[in-house]
C-alpha positions, 0 to 999 in steps of 0.5 A: 500500499505504500507505493500507491501515493507515489504512483499518484503523484508521479501521474500528477507530475506527468499530467503537469508537464504535459499541460505546461508543454501543451500551453507553450505550443499553443502560445508558439502556434498563435504567434505563427498564425498571425505572422502567416496571415500577415504574409498571406494578405500581403501576397494576395493584394500583389496578386490582385494588382493589374499588370502595367505593360 
């Protein structure tokens, strides 16, 4: 019976580490999405300009 609290602590620690990793990756993904959206808008604006020949 003495080993069960250690197992529970290990499971809670692994869960907490998973939450931290998920938080960092979601922050990183949201920063990348804004940069991609700005690049996409810029490229669409260039494509919509008429060609001067």
